[in-house]
C-alpha positions, 0 to 999 in steps of 0.5 A: 741852384737857386730860386732867384730873388728872395721876396722881402716877406713871406706868410707866417702860416701855410695855406690852411684856413685860419679856422683850421687847427694847428695844435692839439694841447690840453685835450683840445685843438687850437685854431690857427686864428687863436695861435696868431692872436697869441703870437701877436700878444707875446710879440707886443709884450716882449722886452728889447729888440735883440735875439731871444732864446726859445727854450720852451719845452711845450711844442705849442709854446715854442711855436708861439714864441718863434712866431712872436719873434718873427713878427717882431723881426727878431732872431730865435736862438735854438739852444742845443740843450735847454739845461739852465747853464747852456741857456745862461751861456748863450744869453750872455754870449748873444746878449739875448733874453730867454723865453720859456713856457711861463712867459708864453702862457702869461701872454695868452689872449682871452678868446682872441682870434686873428682875422688875417695871416701876417707876413714876416721878413723873409731875408733876415736871420729867423733862427740860429741853430746850434749843432749837437756837439756829437763830434766836437764843439757846437757851432751856430747856423743861421737860417732865414725864413725864406730858407726854412720855408723852401726846405719845408716845402720840399720835405712836405712834397716828399712825404705827401704832406702838401695835399691834405692834413696830417696829425703829427706826434714828435719825440724830438725837441723843437730846438733841434733842426730835425724837430723844428722842421718835422715837428713844427714847420710841417704844421706852421707852413702847411696843413698839418697839425702837431701834438704839443707834447714831447712824449718820451716813453713808449706808452706816452707816445702811444697815448699821444698818437691815440689822442690825435686824428688820422692820418697820423705821422710819428717823427722820432729817432732810432733810439726811440724806435728801438724802445717802441719795438721792445715795449710790445704795445698795440699801436694806433694806425699810422700812415708813416714814421720818420726817423733821423738824428742818427743812422738807422739800422736796416734790421731795426727799421724792418722790426719797427715797420712790423711793430708799428704797422707803417713804413719807416722813412729815414731823413738825411741832412745836417744843421748846415743845410737842413733835410736833403734826402730820404729813404725807406731804410729796410728796402733801400740803401741809396738816398733820394734827394728831395725835390729841387735838391742836388749833391755836387762834387767840387774836388774833394768837397761835397756840396748841397745845392737847392732852390731854397739855399742861397748858396751851396753848402759844404757837407761833412760826409763821404758819399758815392753818387749814382747816375740818377742823382741818388747816393749812398752814404759812406760816412762822415769825414770827421768819422774817418779813422786811420790806424797804421795805414789802415782805414775805416769809419766810426760808423762801421766800427759802431755797426760791428759793436752794436751787432754783437748779441748782448750789446745793448748800446755803445760807441767807439771814440777816437783819442783826445789828441785826434791821432786815431791811434788806440781807439776806445769804446764804451758799451752797455752789455750787462751779461758780457765782459770786455774781453768777450766783446773784444773777442767777438769784435775780432771776428769782424775787425782788423786787430788794429781797430780793436778798442783799448780800452773797452769800458763797460757802463750800466747805461749811456745817457743820450741827449734828447735826439738820441746822440752821444757827444764825443766829450761825454764818451771821452769823459767816461773813458777817463773815469772808468777805464781801468785794469778790468777793462784793459786787454790782458 
């Protein structure tokens, strides 16, 4: 499936007029004309001709830097973390310069306004995304502007963002594929606007939503949704909530809908292929592919085919297909666990762990040698012992899958998208496993 020849150039912006807003920042709306002028000035002032890391924290600055690189025909590298060490490593490996908020601010024009929407090269790599490393070492994925534009068009159609303006608040970083598409490209390539901040705590998110207009869309993660439900706040009116980056428990989705007063839609996708399907989690178990997207089997492999993808992309998931093109997710291939001939998935094990009353957070992890034997787990459960958790797991799991060791920690520090990396989980197991956490 494809859309034939890719045009040499595509517009930088969607079909909203230049005098329409694109971002809410500093207590005011910034127009698209002002935004384009800012991007042009930054493009003119940037040194070099190679790739550049866009590690701006402010969403408006990130988008200006992205646009400036596109206008110069350069590639934006989007790091999996904006930690200085990660940025320095990518700069060294790729021979790249780094763009931060200060660099973008320094190029702000004085009352300049663009008079036309520029076009950018559609065929060369526009961005390079890096996977989170949740199941291993991060890898890089290049995307052209044509691919990003096509994927965004399909998503906008699914969520009704292609017919009128919506104002978006996102809690996920712009450097993540989900944050890029939902928090930036819905606005850049459509009629939506975005809040320039990346609010973290429930009250900050509530305030950001109150500052923008209607209809409002909240782009977030399961970890944030859980915090919103626990916060007990009164929320501004929302049209919809979108969640991704980790599996969303149907019970949490139902609680979030009651709390936020809006339908919660979950996105299925990956860095390799982008967003591909969605579902309303508390009402549907199956995923509905986006317009123009189809999942196809090729032997034991599963591929995503779409009009905007130059070729089919292999997916690392196991699914069951329905006759109508919908599908149900069984788990990730990398998450399959086999112990003494018996099989399960990390997703199923984590579901059982988190379903225990008193377990606030946690995850199973396979051993460092990848054998699948002697599974370990890390959990946050202030009022439970490791033995109590293991006893409750024994009610729903085969004894072969009970974690040994089961390590208790005060908290699990997730990354900005709510994910736990396998490397960090293994580090916690090594550091904290001891006689108190071991089975008697």
